[in-house]
Structures are given as C-alpha cells and as structure tokens.
C-alpha positions in Angstrom: -231.6 -38.0 -109.4 -228.4 -35.7 -110.1 -227.2 -32.5 -108.1 -224.4 -31.0 -109.5 -224.0 -29.6 -105.8 -223.2 -33.3 -104.7 -219.8 -35.1 -104.4 -218.8 -38.2 -103.2 -217.0 -36.5 -100.0 -217.3 -33.0 -98.5 -215.9 -30.6 -101.0 -213.4 -27.8 -99.8 -215.2 -25.5 -102.2 -218.1 -25.0 -99.7 -215.8 -23.5 -97.1 -216.4 -20.0 -97.6 -220.0 -20.6 -96.8 -219.5 -22.2 -93.4 -217.5 -19.3 -92.1 -220.3 -17.2 -90.6 -222.1 -20.1 -89.3 -221.0 -20.2 -85.7 -218.5 -18.1 -83.7 -215.1 -16.3 -84.2 -213.3 -19.6 -83.3 -215.1 -21.7 -86.1 -214.5 -18.6 -88.5 -210.9 -18.4 -87.6 -210.6 -22.1 -88.9 -212.3 -21.7 -91.8 -210.5 -18.8 -93.1 -207.6 -20.6 -92.1 -208.2 -23.4 -93.8 -209.3 -21.7 -96.9 -206.1 -20.0 -97.3 -203.7 -21.0 -100.2 -201.2 -21.6 -97.6 -203.1 -24.3 -95.7 -201.3 -27.5 -95.6 -202.4 -30.2 -97.1 -202.5 -32.1 -93.7 -204.9 -29.2 -92.6 -207.2 -29.5 -95.6 -207.4 -33.3 -95.4 -208.2 -33.1 -91.5 -210.8 -30.6 -91.9 -212.7 -32.7 -94.7 -212.3 -35.6 -92.6 -214.2 -33.9 -89.7 -216.7 -33.1 -92.0 -217.2 -36.5 -93.6 -217.3 -37.9 -89.8 -219.8 -35.3 -89.0 -222.1 -35.2 -91.8 -222.3 -38.8 -92.4 -220.7 -38.5 -96.2 -220.0 -42.1 -96.5 -223.5 -43.1 -96.2 -224.7 -40.7 -98.5 -225.6 -41.9 -101.9 -227.5 -40.4 -105.1 -230.7 -41.6 -103.9 -230.5 -39.9 -100.3 -232.3 -36.9 -99.4 -228.9 -35.4 -98.4 -227.4 -36.3 -101.9 -230.8 -34.8 -103.4 -230.1 -31.4 -101.5 -226.4 -31.0 -102.2 -223.1 -31.0 -100.3 -223.7 -27.2 -99.5 -227.0 -27.3 -97.6 -225.8 -30.7 -95.8 -222.5 -29.2 -94.7 -224.4 -25.8 -93.4 -227.1 -28.0 -91.8 -224.1 -30.3 -90.3 -222.5 -27.6 -88.9 -225.5 -25.6 -87.6 -226.5 -29.1 -85.7 -223.1 -29.5 -84.0 -223.9 -29.3 -79.9 -220.5 -28.4 -79.0 -218.8 -25.0 -78.6 -216.5 -23.8 -81.5 -213.7 -24.9 -79.5 -214.7 -28.5 -79.5 -214.8 -28.3 -83.6 -211.3 -26.6 -83.4 -209.7 -29.5 -80.8 -211.3 -31.8 -83.0 -209.7 -30.7 -86.1 -206.3 -30.4 -84.0 -206.8 -34.1 -83.1 -207.7 -35.1 -87.0 -204.5 -33.5 -87.9 -202.7 -35.6 -85.7 -204.6 -38.7 -87.1 -203.7 -37.8 -90.7 -200.0 -37.2 -89.9 -200.1 -40.5 -88.1 -201.6 -42.0 -91.1 -199.6 -40.5 -93.7 -196.5 -41.7 -91.4 -197.4 -45.1 -91.7 -198.2 -45.3 -95.4 -194.8 -43.8 -95.9 -193.1 -46.4 -93.7 -194.8 -48.8 -95.9 -193.4 -47.6 -98.7 -189.7 -47.9 -100.3 -188.1 -47.0 -103.7 -186.8 -49.1 -105.9 -183.5 -48.5 -108.0 -185.2 -46.4 -110.3 -186.9 -44.4 -107.4 -190.3 -46.5 -108.5 -192.3 -46.7 -104.9 -192.9 -50.4 -104.2 -194.9 -51.6 -101.2 -191.9 -52.9 -99.2 
C-alpha cells in the first residue's frame, strides 16, 4: 500500500503539527528547530530523536505505521512519550553532541587531494 505521507525517516515537514502536543518547553524546541535559522545539526538531531523514539528504522511499506503515515505516527510517538518535556529537550541536546561528534569523526577521516577533491584518508 502506498501512502504519500510516508517517508523513509521522520520528515521535518511534520514539525508544525507537533508543537501543540505537549507543554511549553516542547513547543519552544519544535519552533526553534522549525525556524529557517536553525542549524543543520539542530535539525539532524531532532530527526534522529524522532527516528529513535518512533522506530522509523523498522518501519516498512507493509507496516501499519507506514499505512497510517508519518504525521500520525509522529504525533502518536510524541503523545506516548512518558517523560517530561525537559527530558525531550535534554535528549535533543545530547543528540546534538552525538551528531557533532559523528561529523567531526567523518571530517577527520576525509582529506582533500591537490585538486580539492575529497578522498578517504
């Protein structure tokens, strides 16, 4: 079954629909990540948080979640989170560090050749 609302990983286009699902801290986080001025690391960290919380990796086209779509799945994931808003904000902060460390490791493994082409080093 095909659902046009289903993607491989959590889509950032769903963010505006998540803002009102929890308290003030959550709303501020969602609004910050939704801003055009948000860094790629902030956005990637949010996507990673939602992917892990919602189990996007195990979702496939035949799953019930995929048939319902990413928007409904993400809303359900946020509503079902048992912790406080501050726990989600802290989780996002920790994932930002994780993404930064990953990117730092990737850049250390790459080097440029004489023409500026990136090669594995």
